[in-house]
Backbone as CSV, one residue per row, in Angstrom:
resi,resn,N_x,N_y,N_z,CA_x,CA_y,CA_z,C_x,C_y,C_z
1,MET,-85.131,-44.909,-69.197,-85.771,-46.193,-69.298,-84.949,-47.265,-68.586
2,THR,-83.644,-47.132,-68.586,-82.783,-48.125,-67.952,-82.962,-48.117,-66.441
3,ARG,-83.069,-46.935,-65.853,-83.248,-46.845,-64.406,-84.563,-47.475,-63.979
4,ARG,-85.585,-47.218,-64.764,-86.897,-47.771,-64.438,-86.857,-49.295,-64.511
5,GLY,-86.217,-49.835,-65.500,-86.082,-51.289,-65.630,-85.268,-51.878,-64.492
6,LEU,-84.235,-51.155,-64.080,-83.406,-51.611,-62.966,-84.206,-51.614,-61.668
7,ARG,-85.000,-50.584,-61.450,-85.838,-50.522,-60.244,-86.808,-51.691,-60.190
8,TRP,-87.454,-51.941,-61.302,-88.426,-53.037,-61.326,-87.747,-54.387,-61.110
9,SER,-86.584,-54.550,-61.671,-85.901,-55.839,-61.483,-85.478,-56.026,-60.030
10,VAL,-85.083,-54.943,-59.359,-84.736,-55.022,-57.933,-85.978,-55.359,-57.108
11,VAL,-87.087,-54.698,-57.395,-88.326,-54.948,-56.663,-88.794,-56.397,-56.860
12,VAL,-88.777,-56.861,-58.089,-89.205,-58.227,-58.377,-88.280,-59.238,-57.693
13,THR,-86.998,-58.983,-57.700,-86.036,-59.875,-57.044,-86.287,-59.926,-55.552
14,LEU,-86.486,-58.781,-54.931,-86.761,-58.746,-53.491,-88.045,-59.476,-53.147
15,LEU,-89.068,-59.288,-53.939,-90.328,-59.992,-53.701,-90.175,-61.496,-53.881
16,ALA,-89.408,-61.893,-54.856,-89.206,-63.327,-55.106,-88.483,-63.996,-53.948
17,PHE,-87.517,-63.303,-53.368,-86.783,-63.882,-52.245,-87.567,-63.829,-50.942
18,SER,-88.424,-62.833,-50.766,-89.166,-62.709,-49.513,-90.414,-63.573,-49.490
19,ALA,-90.939,-63.984,-50.620,-92.165,-64.782,-50.662,-92.020,-66.122,-49.950
20,PRO,-90.973,-66.924,-50.200,-90.869,-68.194,-49.478,-90.699,-67.997,-47.974
21,VAL,-89.986,-66.976,-47.569,-89.790,-66.710,-46.147,-91.123,-66.353,-45.498
22,ALA,-91.892,-65.504,-46.134,-93.185,-65.108,-45.598,-94.129,-66.294,-45.527
23,ALA,-94.109,-67.162,-46.534,-94.973,-68.339,-46.522,-94.586,-69.285,-45.399
24,GLU,-93.291,-69.425,-45.145,-92.839,-70.317,-44.080,-93.210,-69.768,-42.713
25,GLU,-93.102,-68.462,-42.524,-93.430,-67.857,-41.242,-94.925,-67.894,-40.967
26,ALA,-95.744,-67.959,-42.006,-97.184,-67.917,-41.839,-97.774,-69.260,-41.425
27,LYS,-96.988,-70.329,-41.419,-97.509,-71.639,-41.049,-97.950,-71.631,-39.600
28,ARG,-99.116,-72.170,-39.370,-99.624,-72.298,-38.013,-99.397,-73.730,-37.551
29,VAL,-99.166,-73.882,-36.270,-98.913,-75.197,-35.700,-100.014,-75.497,-34.693
30,ASP,-100.744,-76.593,-34.915,-101.782,-77.022,-33.989,-101.116,-77.783,-32.851
31,ILE,-100.882,-77.102,-31.758,-100.151,-77.691,-30.645,-101.004,-78.706,-29.894
32,LYS,-102.307,-78.508,-29.885,-103.189,-79.400,-29.125,-103.034,-80.851,-29.568
33,ASN,-102.918,-81.081,-30.852,-102.828,-82.441,-31.379,-101.455,-82.760,-31.961
34,LEU,-100.440,-82.026,-31.554,-99.101,-82.191,-32.101,-98.445,-83.460,-31.553
35,SER,-98.022,-84.326,-32.446,-97.309,-85.533,-32.017,-95.822,-85.222,-31.943
36,CYS,-95.091,-86.119,-31.320,-93.649,-85.931,-31.218,-92.989,-85.939,-32.596
37,VAL,-93.496,-86.747,-33.500,-92.939,-86.795,-34.858,-93.081,-85.425,-35.518
38,SER,-94.246,-84.829,-35.386,-94.475,-83.508,-35.974,-93.644,-82.442,-35.279
39,PHE,-93.495,-82.572,-33.960,-92.662,-81.629,-33.218,-91.224,-81.698,-33.692
40,LEU,-90.687,-82.893,-33.816,-89.295,-83.046,-34.240,-89.078,-82.605,-35.684
41,ALA,-90.158,-82.580,-36.485,-90.057,-82.145,-37.882,-90.032,-80.620,-38.006
42,GLN,-90.347,-79.917,-36.937,-90.335,-78.449,-36.968,-88.895,-77.947,-37.078
43,ALA,-88.752,-76.727,-37.517,-87.433,-76.109,-37.659,-86.776,-75.952,-36.286
44,ASP,-85.447,-75.930,-36.284,-84.684,-75.831,-35.039,-85.033,-74.592,-34.225
45,ASP,-85.385,-73.500,-34.886,-85.714,-72.285,-34.149,-87.158,-72.270,-33.657
46,ILE,-87.991,-73.161,-34.162,-89.395,-73.217,-33.763,-89.590,-74.138,-32.552
47,ARG,-88.848,-75.238,-32.479,-89.042,-76.220,-31.399,-88.932,-75.607,-29.998
48,PRO,-87.922,-74.786,-29.704,-87.887,-74.191,-28.362,-89.100,-73.305,-28.065
49,MET,-89.602,-72.608,-29.089,-90.787,-71.774,-28.881,-91.996,-72.630,-28.560
50,LEU,-92.127,-73.776,-29.231,-93.248,-74.671,-28.953,-93.181,-75.199,-27.531
51,VAL,-91.981,-75.601,-27.104,-91.819,-76.098,-25.737,-92.176,-75.005,-24.736
52,ALA,-91.674,-73.793,-24.952,-91.958,-72.686,-24.039,-93.447,-72.358,-24.012
53,TRP,-94.075,-72.389,-25.173,-95.509,-72.079,-25.251,-96.310,-73.079,-24.427
54,VAL,-96.077,-74.368,-24.647,-96.833,-75.393,-23.924,-96.498,-75.348,-22.437
55,HIS,-95.241,-75.191,-22.118,-94.813,-75.137,-20.720,-95.509,-73.987,-19.994
56,GLY,-95.560,-72.827,-20.616,-96.225,-71.683,-20.006,-97.733,-71.802,-20.014
57,TYR,-98.300,-72.312,-21.090,-99.752,-72.416,-21.227,-100.331,-73.385,-20.208
58,THR,-99.623,-74.469,-19.956,-100.127,-75.482,-19.027,-99.738,-75.179,-17.590
59,HIS,-99.017,-74.099,-17.380,-98.534,-73.726,-16.044,-97.688,-74.839,-15.440
60,ALA,-97.042,-75.604,-16.277,-96.236,-76.734,-15.800,-95.002,-76.267,-15.055
61,GLY,-94.648,-75.011,-15.216,-93.426,-74.510,-14.601,-93.578,-74.024,-13.176
62,GLY,-94.805,-74.004,-12.659,-94.985,-73.517,-11.302,-94.885,-72.007,-11.249
63,GLU,-94.203,-71.501,-10.252,-94.113,-70.059,-10.030,-92.768,-69.472,-10.430
64,ASN,-91.991,-70.162,-11.213,-90.660,-69.693,-11.576,-90.755,-68.668,-12.702
65,TRP,-90.411,-67.410,-12.393,-90.470,-66.340,-13.378,-89.093,-65.919,-13.861
66,ILE,-88.072,-66.678,-13.521,-86.719,-66.353,-13.924,-86.288,-67.318,-15.015
67,LEU,-85.815,-66.774,-16.136,-85.351,-67.618,-17.230,-83.858,-67.861,-17.079
68,ASP,-83.503,-69.111,-16.962,-82.103,-69.523,-16.899,-81.800,-70.202,-18.240
69,PRO,-81.099,-69.514,-19.167,-80.886,-70.068,-20.504,-80.307,-71.486,-20.523
70,PRO,-79.288,-71.813,-19.724,-78.800,-73.200,-19.752,-79.867,-74.206,-19.309
71,ALA,-80.644,-73.836,-18.298,-81.719,-74.727,-17.843,-82.803,-74.856,-18.918
72,ALA,-83.103,-73.750,-19.616,-84.108,-73.785,-20.684,-83.647,-74.673,-21.836
73,ARG,-82.371,-74.529,-22.216,-81.833,-75.394,-23.288,-81.892,-76.858,-22.869
74,SER,-81.560,-77.126,-21.627,-81.589,-78.489,-21.110,-83.014,-79.041,-21.111
75,PHE,-83.979,-78.194,-20.760,-85.381,-78.599,-20.756,-85.831,-78.970,-22.166
76,VAL,-85.524,-78.109,-23.127,-85.897,-78.376,-24.525,-85.232,-79.658,-25.005
77,SER,-83.980,-79.843,-24.653,-83.253,-81.052,-25.040,-83.899,-82.299,-24.442
78,SER,-84.353,-82.199,-23.192,-85.014,-83.335,-22.542,-86.311,-83.703,-23.258
79,VAL,-87.078,-82.684,-23.641,-88.326,-82.928,-24.372,-88.019,-83.571,-25.723
80,GLU,-87.010,-83.066,-26.413,-86.635,-83.645,-27.712,-86.207,-85.105,-27.543
81,ASP,-85.454,-85.408,-26.491,-85.031,-86.791,-26.238,-86.226,-87.698,-25.973
82,LEU,-87.174,-87.223,-25.151,-88.375,-88.016,-24.893,-89.163,-88.260,-26.177
83,CYS,-89.241,-87.246,-27.017,-89.975,-87.388,-28.277,-89.270,-88.350,-29.238
84,ARG,-87.949,-88.360,-29.218,-87.221,-89.306,-30.070,-87.457,-90.738,-29.606
85,LYS,-87.587,-90.931,-28.292,-87.813,-92.276,-27.748,-89.242,-92.757,-27.996
86,ALA,-90.191,-91.843,-28.036,-91.599,-92.191,-28.235,-92.202,-91.267,-29.284
87,PRO,-91.885,-91.488,-30.565,-92.305,-90.544,-31.610,-93.815,-90.408,-31.796
88,LEU,-94.591,-91.391,-31.402,-96.040,-91.296,-31.583,-96.741,-90.709,-30.368
89,ALA,-95.988,-90.399,-29.322,-96.567,-89.832,-28.106,-96.994,-88.387,-28.337
90,SER,-97.818,-87.893,-27.428,-98.261,-86.507,-27.484,-97.129,-85.586,-27.046
91,PHE,-96.847,-84.588,-27.840,-95.814,-83.613,-27.521,-96.137,-82.889,-26.216
92,ARG,-97.395,-82.494,-26.050,-97.784,-81.768,-24.830,-97.497,-82.591,-23.584
93,TYR,-97.803,-83.870,-23.632,-97.580,-84.713,-22.453,-96.097,-84.898,-22.174
94,GLN,-95.279,-84.857,-23.205,-93.836,-84.962,-22.987,-93.317,-83.703,-22.290
95,VAL,-93.869,-82.555,-22.639,-93.470,-81.306,-21.979,-93.882,-81.357,-20.509
96,MET,-95.113,-81.796,-20.256,-95.590,-81.854,-18.870,-94.814,-82.889,-18.058
97,ALA,-94.473,-84.019,-18.662,-93.693,-85.035,-17.961,-92.303,-84.510,-17.608
98,THR,-91.701,-83.791,-18.520,-90.386,-83.201,-18.254,-90.484,-82.181,-17.129
99,ALA,-91.525,-81.357,-17.135,-91.709,-80.351,-16.081,-91.889,-81.011,-14.720
100,LYS,-92.683,-82.079,-14.669,-92.907,-82.769,-13.397,-91.604,-83.380,-12.881
101,THR,-90.823,-83.959,-13.775,-89.537,-84.537,-13.373,-88.620,-83.460,-12.826
102,ARG,-88.553,-82.329,-13.525,-87.690,-81.224,-13.087,-88.149,-80.662,-11.741
103,GLN,-89.458,-80.554,-11.548,-89.974,-80.037,-10.283,-89.644,-80.983,-9.131
104,ALA,-89.780,-82.294,-9.366,-89.456,-83.275,-8.336,-87.968,-83.214,-7.984
105,GLU,-87.130,-83.058,-8.998,-85.684,-82.950,-8.749,-85.358,-81.687,-7.953
106,ALA,-86.037,-80.586,-8.267,-85.792,-79.328,-7.557,-86.224,-79.440,-6.095
107,LYS,-87.367,-80.073,-5.841,-87.832,-80.258,-4.464,-86.865,-81.138,-3.680
108,LYS,-86.391,-82.195,-4.322,-85.446,-83.108,-3.680,-84.148,-82.372,-3.343
109,ALA,-83.680,-81.541,-4.262,-82.445,-80.774,-4.018,-82.645,-79.742,-2.908
110,ALA,-83.840,-79.129,-2.857,-84.117,-78.143,-1.807,-84.164,-78.809,-0.443
111,LYS,-84.750,-79.996,-0.373,-84.795,-80.731,0.897,-83.405,-81.116,1.342
112,ALA,-82.588,-81.559,0.386,-81.229,-81.956,0.716,-80.396,-80.755,1.197
113,ALA,-80.639,-79.598,0.611,-79.911,-78.397,0.989,-80.361,-77.885,2.367
114,ALA,-81.627,-78.127,2.702,-82.160,-77.662,3.982,-81.650,-78.507,5.148
115,LYS,-81.206,-79.698,4.887,-80.738,-80.584,5.972,-79.396,-80.218,6.440
């Protein structure tokens, strides 16, 4: 009887600890209408995924298929900074604005290197 009680207590404990995690992971994020305030309220591990999702979905990145982790971190940081400056702005538009700025800088650097 003791082993059976111990098994049940382990199972109940595991379920109790996994329930909040499962509930948190199940949250859906409506990116279409996401404001910067809502974006900044997301967990630290979710924000980069949101930026990557919108960046890829809108094709804002052009034809670049190579992931450069430092550049990606910098991109996410730029979006977060823009959102902090304009918390009521659209998150999607901040991602697209950052992409356009980065693309213009890359073109300018390529022209300078070609000279």
